[in-house]
Phi, psi and omega in degrees: 000136183298318182297321182295328183262357181291137178270077182215157177272001180302128176265121184229161177207133173252124180241128179215163173297143177296328178233277181209169176281143170265092187296336179264355185288154177252166181291125177260339182083003180230143176201163173226159173263144186205170172279181182298132176212103185303334182274349183286149178224152174214139178288156178300322180295315179293324177296318179298318178297318178299317179296314179294321177299320181291326176291314182293317182225086182299125178242346181237141182222137178050054185209167172243122179240149174254150180241132176221159179275000000 
């Protein structure tokens, strides 16, 4: 990945579902970060909460994280 090898002080984060969105899912209020897992699902609401939590309290830096329920 270009960002990982870039010689810059830029702090970046790529956030994606670990597998796919559960389009019919409802907000559970719980999520975990994980590596890629094609069988994993996360509701759009829980994904949004994970994204906002990371903005409010950054815990990951210069990384790609997956989010699953």
